[in-house]
N, C-alpha and C positions, 0 to 999 in steps of 0.2 A: 499456253495452257491455262485453263481456268481452274480455280479452286484446287490447288495441288496440296498434297500432304507428303512430307518426307517420312520415310519409313526405313526400317532395317529388317533383314531376315538372315537366317543362318542356312547356308547351303554347303553341300560337300565340295571338296576341291574339284571333283570331276564335274559337278554341275556348273561351277563357276567357269571352269575351262571351256565347257560346252557353250555357255553363254558368250564368252569372249570370242570363241571361234566363229559363232554365228554373227556376232556384231561386226567382226572384221570382214567376214565374207560379204555381208550386206552393206557395209560401209555406214553403219549406224552405231549408236551407243548401246551398251548393255541395258540401260533403262528402257530404250525404245524396243528392244527385243522383248523385254518383260511386259511392257504395255501392250504390244501386239499379241503376245501369247495370251494375256488375260482377255483381250477383246475377242480373239478367235475362240477361246474356250467358252466364253459367254454366248457367242453366236451358236456354237455347236450344242450347248446345253439347252438353249432356247428352242432350237430346231427339234431336238429330240423330245423335249417336254411338250411341244405342240403336235407330237405324233409323227414327226418326220424321221427319216432315216439318213444317215451319213454313209455314203458309199465311196470306197477308194478303188480306183481302176489301176490295176497292175500294168506293167509294160506289155504283158501278153494279152491285155484287154479283158482279163477276168476281173470280176468285182468282189470286193470284200466289204462287209459292213463294219463300220467303226462302232463298237458298242460302248456307250457312255455309262458310267456308274451312277 
């Protein structure tokens, strides 16, 4: 990784547990889960800012729009 910065943040116990569960499920570190989440959020924000829409397809094939703040 290029130009990294060590940081700290305060999370609830439930948030930490959720991160740990995801990391275990995907076989990666909690830091990798956070890096991926940041990248995905940036992608979604950019897409919406450029006039795009983010749609989620349910298992019944219906679509819902993900509305970004």
